[in-house]
C-alpha positions as protocol buffer text, in pm:
chain_id: "A"
residue {
  index: 1
  type: MET
  ca { x: 1884 y: -3815 z: -7238 }
}
residue {
  index: 2
  type: ASN
  ca { x: 1774 y: -4177 z: -7193 }
}
residue {
  index: 3
  type: THR
  ca { x: 1446 y: -4281 z: -7036 }
}
residue {
  index: 4
  type: LYS
  ca { x: 1608 y: -4389 z: -6707 }
}
residue {
  index: 5
  type: ASN
  ca { x: 1773 y: -4049 z: -6660 }
}
residue {
  index: 6
  type: ARG
  ca { x: 1452 y: -3868 z: -6747 }
}
residue {
  index: 7
  type: LEU
  ca { x: 1259 y: -4073 z: -6491 }
}
residue {
  index: 8
  type: GLN
  ca { x: 1521 y: -3973 z: -6231 }
}
residue {
  index: 9
  type: GLU
  ca { x: 1462 y: -3612 z: -6335 }
}
residue {
  index: 10
  type: PHE
  ca { x: 1087 y: -3659 z: -6289 }
}
residue {
  index: 11
  type: LYS
  ca { x: 1142 y: -3805 z: -5942 }
}
residue {
  index: 12
  type: LYS
  ca { x: 1364 y: -3510 z: -5845 }
}
residue {
  index: 13
  type: ALA
  ca { x: 1106 y: -3262 z: -5978 }
}
residue {
  index: 14
  type: ILE
  ca { x: 825 y: -3423 z: -5780 }
}
residue {
  index: 15
  type: LEU
  ca { x: 1036 y: -3412 z: -5462 }
}
residue {
  index: 16
  type: GLU
  ca { x: 1107 y: -3042 z: -5527 }
}
residue {
  index: 17
  type: LEU
  ca { x: 733 y: -2976 z: -5557 }
}
residue {
  index: 18
  type: ALA
  ca { x: 669 y: -3167 z: -5235 }
}
residue {
  index: 19
  type: SER
  ca { x: 929 y: -2953 z: -5053 }
}
residue {
  index: 20
  type: GLY
  ca { x: 763 y: -2631 z: -5170 }
}
residue {
  index: 21
  type: ASN
  ca { x: 993 y: -2540 z: -5461 }
}
residue {
  index: 22
  type: PHE
  ca { x: 748 y: -2465 z: -5742 }
}
residue {
  index: 23
  type: ASN
  ca { x: 1002 y: -2303 z: -5976 }
}
residue {
  index: 24
  type: ASN
  ca { x: 1172 y: -2624 z: -6089 }
}
residue {
  index: 25
  type: ARG
  ca { x: 1084 y: -2727 z: -6448 }
}
residue {
  index: 26
  type: ILE
  ca { x: 1150 y: -3050 z: -6643 }
}
residue {
  index: 27
  type: TYR
  ca { x: 1322 y: -3036 z: -6980 }
}
residue {
  index: 28
  type: GLN
  ca { x: 1103 y: -3136 z: -7274 }
}
residue {
  index: 29
  type: SER
  ca { x: 1273 y: -3297 z: -7573 }
}
residue {
  index: 30
  type: GLY
  ca { x: 1024 y: -3181 z: -7832 }
}
residue {
  index: 31
  type: SER
  ca { x: 951 y: -3532 z: -7949 }
}
residue {
  index: 32
  type: HIS
  ca { x: 597 y: -3507 z: -7814 }
}
residue {
  index: 33
  type: ASP
  ca { x: 604 y: -3864 z: -7689 }
}
residue {
  index: 34
  type: ASP
  ca { x: 446 y: -4001 z: -7370 }
}
residue {
  index: 35
  type: VAL
  ca { x: 752 y: -3898 z: -7165 }
}
residue {
  index: 36
  type: ASP
  ca { x: 721 y: -3539 z: -7288 }
}
residue {
  index: 37
  type: ALA
  ca { x: 351 y: -3549 z: -7207 }
}
residue {
  index: 38
  type: LEU
  ca { x: 433 y: -3657 z: -6852 }
}
residue {
  index: 39
  type: ALA
  ca { x: 695 y: -3380 z: -6823 }
}
residue {
  index: 40
  type: GLU
  ca { x: 444 y: -3123 z: -6945 }
}
residue {
  index: 41
  type: GLY
  ca { x: 190 y: -3245 z: -6691 }
}
residue {
  index: 42
  type: ILE
  ca { x: 438 y: -3210 z: -6402 }
}
residue {
  index: 43
  type: ASN
  ca { x: 540 y: -2862 z: -6523 }
}
residue {
  index: 44
  type: MET
  ca { x: 174 y: -2757 z: -6540 }
}
residue {
  index: 45
  type: LEU
  ca { x: 124 y: -2887 z: -6187 }
}
residue {
  index: 46
  type: GLY
  ca { x: 418 y: -2674 z: -6074 }
}
residue {
  index: 47
  type: GLU
  ca { x: 267 y: -2364 z: -6236 }
}
residue {
  index: 48
  type: GLU
  ca { x: -70 y: -2432 z: -6076 }
}
residue {
  index: 49
  type: LEU
  ca { x: 81 y: -2481 z: -5732 }
}
residue {
  index: 50
  type: LYS
  ca { x: 292 y: -2167 z: -5771 }
}
residue {
  index: 51
  type: SER
  ca { x: -10 y: -1952 z: -5857 }
}
residue {
  index: 52
  type: ASN
  ca { x: -225 y: -2087 z: -5573 }
}
residue {
  index: 53
  type: THR
  ca { x: 27 y: -2129 z: -5292 }
}
residue {
  index: 54
  type: VAL
  ca { x: 182 y: -1865 z: -5066 }
}
residue {
  index: 55
  type: PRO
  ca { x: 560 y: -1893 z: -5116 }
}
residue {
  index: 56
  type: LYS
  ca { x: 756 y: -2036 z: -4825 }
}
residue {
  index: 57
  type: THR
  ca { x: 995 y: -1739 z: -4838 }
}
residue {
  index: 58
  type: PHE
  ca { x: 699 y: -1500 z: -4804 }
}
residue {
  index: 59
  type: VAL
  ca { x: 569 y: -1684 z: -4497 }
}
residue {
  index: 60
  type: GLU
  ca { x: 915 y: -1694 z: -4340 }
}
residue {
  index: 61
  type: GLY
  ca { x: 967 y: -1324 z: -4413 }
}
residue {
  index: 62
  type: LEU
  ca { x: 628 y: -1246 z: -4264 }
}
residue {
  index: 63
  type: TYR
  ca { x: 685 y: -1412 z: -3930 }
}
residue {
  index: 64
  type: ARG
  ca { x: 1046 y: -1297 z: -3906 }
}
residue {
  index: 65
  type: GLY
  ca { x: 934 y: -938 z: -3953 }
}
residue {
  index: 66
  type: VAL
  ca { x: 667 y: -944 z: -3682 }
}
residue {
  index: 67
  type: ALA
  ca { x: 750 y: -717 z: -3387 }
}
residue {
  index: 68
  type: ASP
  ca { x: 631 y: -968 z: -3126 }
}
residue {
  index: 69
  type: MET
  ca { x: 804 y: -1297 z: -3052 }
}
residue {
  index: 70
  type: ILE
  ca { x: 720 y: -1605 z: -3259 }
}
residue {
  index: 71
  type: ILE
  ca { x: 851 y: -1953 z: -3176 }
}
residue {
  index: 72
  type: VAL
  ca { x: 772 y: -2275 z: -3361 }
}
residue {
  index: 73
  type: LEU
  ca { x: 795 y: -2595 z: -3156 }
}
residue {
  index: 74
  type: ASP
  ca { x: 807 y: -2946 z: -3294 }
}
residue {
  index: 75
  type: GLY
  ca { x: 594 y: -3231 z: -3164 }
}
residue {
  index: 76
  type: ASP
  ca { x: 843 y: -3295 z: -2882 }
}
residue {
  index: 77
  type: LYS
  ca { x: 820 y: -2930 z: -2764 }
}
residue {
  index: 78
  type: LYS
  ca { x: 1167 y: -2850 z: -2896 }
}
residue {
  index: 79
  type: ILE
  ca { x: 1237 y: -2519 z: -3066 }
}
residue {
  index: 80
  type: LYS
  ca { x: 1219 y: -2552 z: -3442 }
}
residue {
  index: 81
  type: ALA
  ca { x: 1228 y: -2187 z: -3550 }
}
residue {
  index: 82
  type: ILE
  ca { x: 1226 y: -1837 z: -3401 }
}
residue {
  index: 83
  type: ASN
  ca { x: 1193 y: -1487 z: -3539 }
}
residue {
  index: 84
  type: LYS
  ca { x: 1430 y: -1196 z: -3482 }
}
residue {
  index: 85
  type: ALA
  ca { x: 1218 y: -1055 z: -3198 }
}
residue {
  index: 86
  type: VAL
  ca { x: 1303 y: -1360 z: -2983 }
}
residue {
  index: 87
  type: SER
  ca { x: 1676 y: -1302 z: -3023 }
}
residue {
  index: 88
  type: THR
  ca { x: 1636 y: -930 z: -2951 }
}
residue {
  index: 89
  type: ALA
  ca { x: 1424 y: -977 z: -2638 }
}
residue {
  index: 90
  type: LEU
  ca { x: 1601 y: -1278 z: -2486 }
}
residue {
  index: 91
  type: PHE
  ca { x: 1960 y: -1213 z: -2607 }
}
residue {
  index: 92
  type: TYR
  ca { x: 2001 y: -1556 z: -2771 }
}
residue {
  index: 93
  type: PHE
  ca { x: 2143 y: -1627 z: -3114 }
}
residue {
  index: 94
  type: GLU
  ca { x: 1911 y: -1840 z: -3325 }
}
residue {
  index: 95
  type: GLU
  ca { x: 2154 y: -2133 z: -3337 }
}
residue {
  index: 96
  type: GLU
  ca { x: 2167 y: -2138 z: -2956 }
}
residue {
  index: 97
  type: LEU
  ca { x: 1795 y: -2219 z: -2936 }
}
residue {
  index: 98
  type: ILE
  ca { x: 1718 y: -2441 z: -3235 }
}
residue {
  index: 99
  type: GLY
  ca { x: 1669 y: -2797 z: -3113 }
}
residue {
  index: 100
  type: LYS
  ca { x: 1658 y: -2696 z: -2745 }
}
residue {
  index: 101
  type: PRO
  ca { x: 1352 y: -2772 z: -2527 }
}
residue {
  index: 102
  type: PHE
  ca { x: 1102 y: -2488 z: -2490 }
}
residue {
  index: 103
  type: SER
  ca { x: 1134 y: -2526 z: -2112 }
}
residue {
  index: 104
  type: LEU
  ca { x: 1475 y: -2357 z: -2143 }
}
residue {
  index: 105
  type: LEU
  ca { x: 1296 y: -2026 z: -2203 }
}
residue {
  index: 106
  type: ILE
  ca { x: 1027 y: -2033 z: -1937 }
}
residue {
  index: 107
  type: LYS
  ca { x: 1030 y: -1985 z: -1564 }
}
residue {
  index: 108
  type: LYS
  ca { x: 886 y: -2276 z: -1369 }
}
residue {
  index: 109
  type: GLU
  ca { x: 522 y: -2175 z: -1323 }
}
residue {
  index: 110
  type: LYS
  ca { x: 251 y: -2295 z: -1088 }
}
residue {
  index: 111
  type: PRO
  ca { x: 53 y: -2470 z: -1220 }
}
residue {
  index: 112
  type: ASP
  ca { x: 296 y: -2612 z: -1475 }
}
residue {
  index: 113
  type: LEU
  ca { x: 244 y: -2535 z: -1843 }
}
residue {
  index: 114
  type: ASN
  ca { x: 26 y: -2819 z: -1971 }
}
residue {
  index: 115
  type: PHE
  ca { x: 10 y: -2875 z: -2347 }
}
residue {
  index: 116
  type: ASP
  ca { x: -274 y: -3128 z: -2311 }
}
residue {
  index: 117
  type: GLU
  ca { x: -513 y: -2834 z: -2331 }
}
residue {
  index: 118
  type: LEU
  ca { x: -405 y: -2782 z: -2693 }
}
residue {
  index: 119
  type: GLN
  ca { x: -525 y: -3129 z: -2787 }
}
residue {
  index: 120
  type: LYS
  ca { x: -877 y: -3035 z: -2678 }
}
residue {
  index: 121
  type: LYS
  ca { x: -923 y: -2694 z: -2838 }
}
residue {
  index: 122
  type: ASN
  ca { x: -615 y: -2635 z: -3062 }
}
residue {
  index: 123
  type: ALA
  ca { x: -533 y: -2300 z: -2899 }
}
residue {
  index: 124
  type: MET
  ca { x: -467 y: -2165 z: -2551 }
}
residue {
  index: 125
  type: LEU
  ca { x: -369 y: -1839 z: -2383 }
}
residue {
  index: 126
  type: LYS
  ca { x: -119 y: -1820 z: -2097 }
}
residue {
  index: 127
  type: GLU
  ca { x: 72 y: -1554 z: -1909 }
}
residue {
  index: 128
  type: LEU
  ca { x: 428 y: -1675 z: -1852 }
}
residue {
  index: 129
  type: HIS
  ca { x: 770 y: -1545 z: -1765 }
}
residue {
  index: 130
  type: PHE
  ca { x: 1033 y: -1596 z: -2033 }
}
residue {
  index: 131
  type: LEU
  ca { x: 1394 y: -1616 z: -1919 }
}
residue {
  index: 132
  type: THR
  ca { x: 1664 y: -1419 z: -2096 }
}
residue {
  index: 133
  type: LYS
  ca { x: 2005 y: -1568 z: -2156 }
}
residue {
  index: 134
  type: SER
  ca { x: 2128 y: -1403 z: -1835 }
}
residue {
  index: 135
  type: GLY
  ca { x: 1831 y: -1534 z: -1635 }
}
residue {
  index: 136
  type: LEU
  ca { x: 1623 y: -1215 z: -1616 }
}
residue {
  index: 137
  type: GLN
  ca { x: 1245 y: -1264 z: -1621 }
}
residue {
  index: 138
  type: LEU
  ca { x: 1030 y: -1113 z: -1895 }
}
residue {
  index: 139
  type: PRO
  ca { x: 649 y: -1127 z: -1847 }
}
residue {
  index: 140
  type: VAL
  ca { x: 476 y: -1234 z: -2168 }
}
residue {
  index: 141
  type: ALA
  ca { x: 123 y: -1310 z: -2287 }
}
residue {
  index: 142
  type: CYS
  ca { x: 143 y: -1625 z: -2501 }
}
residue {
  index: 143
  type: THR
  ca { x: -95 y: -1771 z: -2756 }
}
residue {
  index: 144
  type: PHE
  ca { x: -28 y: -2137 z: -2836 }
}
residue {
  index: 145
  type: SER
  ca { x: -176 y: -2274 z: -3161 }
}
residue {
  index: 146
  type: THR
  ca { x: -158 y: -2614 z: -3325 }
}
residue {
  index: 147
  type: LEU
  ca { x: 1 y: -2634 z: -3671 }
}
residue {
  index: 148
  type: TYR
  ca { x: -152 y: -2931 z: -3848 }
}
residue {
  index: 149
  type: THR
  ca { x: 77 y: -3186 z: -4013 }
}
residue {
  index: 150
  type: GLU
  ca { x: 37 y: -3517 z: -4194 }
}
residue {
  index: 151
  type: PRO
  ca { x: -189 y: -3779 z: -4027 }
}
residue {
  index: 152
  type: GLY
  ca { x: 2 y: -3977 z: -3767 }
}
residue {
  index: 153
  type: GLU
  ca { x: 271 y: -3713 z: -3719 }
}
residue {
  index: 154
  type: LYS
  ca { x: 309 y: -3503 z: -3405 }
}
residue {
  index: 155
  type: ALA
  ca { x: 174 y: -3154 z: -3467 }
}
residue {
  index: 156
  type: ASP
  ca { x: 399 y: -2850 z: -3451 }
}
residue {
  index: 157
  type: ILE
  ca { x: 304 y: -2567 z: -3214 }
}
residue {
  index: 158
  type: LEU
  ca { x: 311 y: -2196 z: -3294 }
}
residue {
  index: 159
  type: VAL
  ca { x: 388 y: -1975 z: -2992 }
}
residue {
  index: 160
  type: TYR
  ca { x: 303 y: -1606 z: -3029 }
}
residue {
  index: 161
  type: ALA
  ca { x: 444 y: -1413 z: -2731 }
}
residue {
  index: 162
  type: LYS
  ca { x: 388 y: -1046 z: -2649 }
}
residue {
  index: 163
  type: ASP
  ca { x: 609 y: -859 z: -2403 }
}
residue {
  index: 164
  type: ILE
  ca { x: 375 y: -723 z: -2132 }
}
residue {
  index: 165
  type: SER
  ca { x: 640 y: -587 z: -1896 }
}
residue {
  index: 166
  type: TYR
  ca { x: 518 y: -227 z: -1952 }
}
residue {
  index: 167
  type: LEU
  ca { x: 160 y: -337 z: -1884 }
}
residue {
  index: 168
  type: LYS
  ca { x: 265 y: -514 z: -1565 }
}
residue {
  index: 169
  type: HIS
  ca { x: 462 y: -207 z: -1454 }
}
residue {
  index: 170
  type: THR
  ca { x: 157 y: 13 z: -1516 }
}
residue {
  index: 171
  type: GLU
  ca { x: -66 y: -229 z: -1324 }
}
residue {
  index: 172
  type: SER
  ca { x: 178 y: -218 z: -1034 }
}
residue {
  index: 173
  type: LEU
  ca { x: 174 y: 164 z: -1030 }
}
residue {
  index: 174
  type: LEU
  ca { x: -207 y: 170 z: -1044 }
}
residue {
  index: 175
  type: ARG
  ca { x: -227 y: -83 z: -763 }
}
residue {
  index: 176
  type: LYS
  ca { x: 12 y: 126 z: -553 }
}
residue {
  index: 177
  type: THR
  ca { x: -182 y: 445 z: -625 }
}
residue {
  index: 178
  type: ARG
  ca { x: -508 y: 271 z: -537 }
}
residue {
  index: 179
  type: GLN
  ca { x: -362 y: 147 z: -208 }
}
residue {
  index: 180
  type: GLN
  ca { x: -240 y: 498 z: -124 }
}
residue {
  index: 181
  type: LEU
  ca { x: -581 y: 644 z: -207 }
}
residue {
  index: 182
  type: PHE
  ca { x: -762 y: 392 z: 11 }
}
residue {
  index: 183
  type: TYR
  ca { x: -514 y: 456 z: 292 }
}
residue {
  index: 184
  type: HIS
  ca { x: -590 y: 830 z: 280 }
}
residue {
  index: 185
  type: ILE
  ca { x: -965 y: 765 z: 267 }
}
residue {
  index: 186
  type: GLU
  ca { x: -950 y: 523 z: 560 }
}
residue {
  index: 187
  type: HIS
  ca { x: -745 y: 765 z: 771 }
}
residue {
  index: 188
  type: SER
  ca { x: -912 y: 1088 z: 666 }
}
residue {
  index: 189
  type: PRO
  ca { x: -1091 y: 1286 z: 940 }
}
residue {
  index: 190
  type: LEU
  ca { x: -1353 y: 1375 z: 677 }
}
residue {
  index: 191
  type: ALA
  ca { x: -1641 y: 1162 z: 556 }
}
residue {
  index: 192
  type: VAL
  ca { x: -1581 y: 1043 z: 197 }
}
residue {
  index: 193
  type: ILE
  ca { x: -1877 y: 986 z: -35 }
}
residue {
  index: 194
  type: GLN
  ca { x: -1864 y: 892 z: -403 }
}
residue {
  index: 195
  type: TRP
  ca { x: -2156 y: 952 z: -640 }
}
residue {
  index: 196
  type: ASN
  ca { x: -2210 y: 810 z: -990 }
}
residue {
  index: 197
  type: GLU
  ca { x: -2305 y: 1012 z: -1299 }
}
residue {
  index: 198
  type: LYS
  ca { x: -2672 y: 992 z: -1194 }
}
residue {
  index: 199
  type: ILE
  ca { x: -2580 y: 1142 z: -856 }
}
residue {
  index: 200
  type: GLN
  ca { x: -2647 y: 816 z: -674 }
}
residue {
  index: 201
  type: ILE
  ca { x: -2419 y: 699 z: -395 }
}
residue {
  index: 202
  type: GLU
  ca { x: -2151 y: 448 z: -502 }
}
residue {
  index: 203
  type: SER
  ca { x: -1938 y: 437 z: -189 }
}
residue {
  index: 204
  type: TRP
  ca { x: -1981 y: 555 z: 168 }
}
residue {
  index: 205
  type: SER
  ca { x: -1682 y: 558 z: 404 }
}
residue {
  index: 206
  type: TRP
  ca { x: -1690 y: 448 z: 765 }
}
residue {
  index: 207
  type: GLN
  ca { x: -1647 y: 815 z: 865 }
}
residue {
  index: 208
  type: ALA
  ca { x: -1972 y: 893 z: 677 }
}
residue {
  index: 209
  type: GLU
  ca { x: -2141 y: 610 z: 861 }
}
residue {
  index: 210
  type: GLU
  ca { x: -2012 y: 745 z: 1192 }
}
residue {
  index: 211
  type: LEU
  ca { x: -2118 y: 1103 z: 1110 }
}
residue {
  index: 212
  type: PHE
  ca { x: -2467 y: 1038 z: 973 }
}
residue {
  index: 213
  type: GLY
  ca { x: -2557 y: 704 z: 1133 }
}
residue {
  index: 214
  type: TYR
  ca { x: -2640 y: 521 z: 808 }
}
residue {
  index: 215
  type: THR
  ca { x: -2449 y: 212 z: 691 }
}
residue {
  index: 216
  type: GLU
  ca { x: -2315 y: 182 z: 336 }
}
residue {
  index: 217
  type: ASN
  ca { x: -2562 y: -96 z: 254 }
}
residue {
  index: 218
  type: GLU
  ca { x: -2849 y: 135 z: 346 }
}
residue {
  index: 219
  type: VAL
  ca { x: -2749 y: 421 z: 117 }
}
residue {
  index: 220
  type: VAL
  ca { x: -2565 y: 278 z: -188 }
}
residue {
  index: 221
  type: GLY
  ca { x: -2769 y: 339 z: -503 }
}
residue {
  index: 222
  type: LYS
  ca { x: -2976 y: 618 z: -347 }
}
residue {
  index: 223
  type: SER
  ca { x: -2988 y: 982 z: -448 }
}
residue {
  index: 224
  type: MET
  ca { x: -3006 y: 1268 z: -196 }
}
residue {
  index: 225
  type: GLU
  ca { x: -3384 y: 1290 z: -234 }
}
residue {
  index: 226
  type: ASP
  ca { x: -3442 y: 920 z: -160 }
}
residue {
  index: 227
  type: TRP
  ca { x: -3419 y: 962 z: 216 }
}
residue {
  index: 228
  type: GLY
  ca { x: -3427 y: 1247 z: 466 }
}
residue {
  index: 229
  type: PHE
  ca { x: -3060 y: 1335 z: 434 }
}
residue {
  index: 230
  type: ILE
  ca { x: -3079 y: 1707 z: 355 }
}
residue {
  index: 231
  type: ALA
  ca { x: -3263 y: 1963 z: 564 }
}
residue {
  index: 232
  type: GLU
  ca { x: -3563 y: 2093 z: 370 }
}
residue {
  index: 233
  type: GLU
  ca { x: -3436 y: 2452 z: 389 }
}
residue {
  index: 234
  type: ASP
  ca { x: -3112 y: 2359 z: 208 }
}
residue {
  index: 235
  type: ALA
  ca { x: -3241 y: 2092 z: -36 }
}
residue {
  index: 236
  type: LYS
  ca { x: -3273 y: 2325 z: -335 }
}
residue {
  index: 237
  type: LYS
  ca { x: -2925 y: 2474 z: -286 }
}
residue {
  index: 238
  type: VAL
  ca { x: -2764 y: 2131 z: -254 }
}
residue {
  index: 239
  type: LYS
  ca { x: -2943 y: 1990 z: -559 }
}
residue {
  index: 240
  type: GLU
  ca { x: -2832 y: 2287 z: -770 }
}
residue {
  index: 241
  type: GLY
  ca { x: -2474 y: 2245 z: -651 }
}
residue {
  index: 242
  type: MET
  ca { x: -2461 y: 1877 z: -744 }
}
residue {
  index: 243
  type: LEU
  ca { x: -2629 y: 1932 z: -1081 }
}
residue {
  index: 244
  type: GLU
  ca { x: -2379 y: 2206 z: -1152 }
}
residue {
  index: 245
  type: LEU
  ca { x: -2104 y: 1944 z: -1124 }
}
residue {
  index: 246
  type: ALA
  ca { x: -2291 y: 1667 z: -1306 }
}
residue {
  index: 247
  type: GLU
  ca { x: -2353 y: 1885 z: -1608 }
}
residue {
  index: 248
  type: ALA
  ca { x: -1981 y: 1971 z: -1610 }
}
residue {
  index: 249
  type: HIS
  ca { x: -2031 y: 2343 z: -1581 }
}
residue {
  index: 250
  type: ILE
  ca { x: -1754 y: 2351 z: -1322 }
}
residue {
  index: 251
  type: LEU
  ca { x: -1487 y: 2104 z: -1204 }
}
residue {
  index: 252
  type: ARG
  ca { x: -1535 y: 2151 z: -830 }
}
residue {
  index: 253
  type: ASN
  ca { x: -1741 y: 2344 z: -579 }
}
residue {
  index: 254
  type: VAL
  ca { x: -1792 y: 2393 z: -207 }
}
residue {
  index: 255
  type: PHE
  ca { x: -2116 y: 2449 z: -20 }
}
residue {
  index: 256
  type: ILE
  ca { x: -2243 y: 2448 z: 338 }
}
residue {
  index: 257
  type: CYS
  ca { x: -2572 y: 2283 z: 429 }
}
residue {
  index: 258
  type: ARG
  ca { x: -2759 y: 2115 z: 710 }
}
residue {
  index: 259
  type: ASN
  ca { x: -2766 y: 1737 z: 689 }
}
residue {
  index: 260
  type: LEU
  ca { x: -2991 y: 1518 z: 896 }
}
residue {
  index: 261
  type: SER
  ca { x: -2851 y: 1217 z: 1079 }
}
residue {
  index: 262
  type: ARG
  ca { x: -3038 y: 890 z: 1122 }
}
residue {
  index: 263
  type: SER
  ca { x: -3164 y: 1016 z: 1461 }
}
residue {
  index: 264
  type: GLY
  ca { x: -3294 y: 1337 z: 1299 }
}
residue {
  index: 265
  type: LYS
  ca { x: -3020 y: 1557 z: 1441 }
}
residue {
  index: 266
  type: ALA
  ca { x: -2925 y: 1854 z: 1218 }
}
residue {
  index: 267
  type: ILE
  ca { x: -2551 y: 1861 z: 1138 }
}
residue {
  index: 268
  type: TRP
  ca { x: -2388 y: 2161 z: 973 }
}
residue {
  index: 269
  type: CYS
  ca { x: -2155 y: 2023 z: 704 }
}
residue {
  index: 270
  type: GLU
  ca { x: -1910 y: 2176 z: 463 }
}
residue {
  index: 271
  type: TRP
  ca { x: -1902 y: 1980 z: 134 }
}
residue {
  index: 272
  type: TYR
  ca { x: -1594 y: 1978 z: -93 }
}
residue {
  index: 273
  type: ASN
  ca { x: -1699 y: 1825 z: -426 }
}
residue {
  index: 274
  type: SER
  ca { x: -1498 y: 1747 z: -739 }
}
residue {
  index: 275
  type: ILE
  ca { x: -1557 y: 1560 z: -1065 }
}
residue {
  index: 276
  type: ILE
  ca { x: -1378 y: 1242 z: -1177 }
}
residue {
  index: 277
  type: PHE
  ca { x: -1348 y: 1201 z: -1556 }
}
residue {
  index: 278
  type: ASP
  ca { x: -1274 y: 899 z: -1774 }
}
residue {
  index: 279
  type: GLU
  ca { x: -1004 y: 906 z: -2046 }
}
residue {
  index: 280
  type: ASP
  ca { x: -1256 y: 1048 z: -2297 }
}
residue {
  index: 281
  type: GLY
  ca { x: -1343 y: 1341 z: -2073 }
}
residue {
  index: 282
  type: ASN
  ca { x: -1682 y: 1208 z: -1964 }
}
residue {
  index: 283
  type: MET
  ca { x: -1787 y: 1249 z: -1603 }
}
residue {
  index: 284
  type: ILE
  ca { x: -1800 y: 914 z: -1427 }
}
residue {
  index: 285
  type: ALA
  ca { x: -1821 y: 1017 z: -1061 }
}
residue {
  index: 286
  type: ILE
  ca { x: -1835 y: 1297 z: -808 }
}
residue {
  index: 287
  type: MET
  ca { x: -1614 y: 1273 z: -501 }
}
residue {
  index: 288
  type: SER
  ca { x: -1735 y: 1452 z: -189 }
}
residue {
  index: 289
  type: LEU
  ca { x: -1534 y: 1521 z: 126 }
}
residue {
  index: 290
  type: VAL
  ca { x: -1769 y: 1620 z: 408 }
}
residue {
  index: 291
  type: HIS
  ca { x: -1654 y: 1815 z: 715 }
}
residue {
  index: 292
  type: ASP
  ca { x: -1872 y: 1845 z: 1026 }
}
residue {
  index: 293
  type: ILE
  ca { x: -1859 y: 2219 z: 1115 }
}
residue {
  index: 294
  type: SER
  ca { x: -2142 y: 2218 z: 1369 }
}
residue {
  index: 295
  type: HIS
  ca { x: -1917 y: 2345 z: 1650 }
}
residue {
  index: 296
  type: ARG
  ca { x: -1772 y: 2618 z: 1431 }
}
residue {
  index: 297
  type: ARG
  ca { x: -2117 y: 2719 z: 1317 }
}
residue {
  index: 298
  type: ALA
  ca { x: -2244 y: 2738 z: 1674 }
}
residue {
  index: 299
  type: SER
  ca { x: -1947 y: 2958 z: 1770 }
}
residue {
  index: 300
  type: ASP
  ca { x: -2013 y: 3190 z: 1475 }
}
residue {
  index: 301
  type: LEU
  ca { x: -2378 y: 3232 z: 1576 }
}
residue {
  index: 302
  type: LYS
  ca { x: -2276 y: 3331 z: 1929 }
}
residue {
  index: 303
  type: ILE
  ca { x: -2057 y: 3615 z: 1806 }
}
């Protein structure tokens, strides 16, 4: 092989290295001349790069195997690559998306998606709605990251998108349940009082305010002993009943006691108490429903 052809081989080998192919090797003639020395040097460079560089196929296999959606955008915000999860979730073939603008996949949001933020901090988080091929909306949590390129070139953008439709559905159910609970509390004929784990008042319904004469602002954060709320004759019984719940000996209890209103009037009340637990089984609150039974009590005493 003449020198000109060998130089062409060297050029090809260097281009292969630049493209990430580190397996290409240059033939050595065995003459041990300067050309062979150059060939050996390029081959050694290839070995060094191969041992210290993550193979392109490994990286591609890694992102294609990720369960969440991964999209690579070029500097013009056009789709450069996608993984299998994108095709599965959005019902597009890969060839239908490559080269298309990223805007094809997202619902018009307010405010608009602004990539200028990436130039300032190289990463940003956004909740968006991806559009499937048929136009259905899929809520996703997206992380946008800058992929650095050669100086002067527009940077690629890595989009990591997680389907949060189940999370949004759960949030909707919780919101609905919360609205129903508040509706029942607001329209309950009973006073509703919530206590924290230290048996201090957390919430005080308007019915409680109407029954006892104290506003929520006056009582939140207070325990039963902090103001003249319980008749002295019943204080011990009430304290024992609440501690019984707080120490988780029982899940619920009922007791009758005399409460004192703001004006000092004694009110016979029937208390229905139950514990609220967190997901780990720890008590986080006690819910009390309080029924004014003064008229019933007066009738019983007359009999």
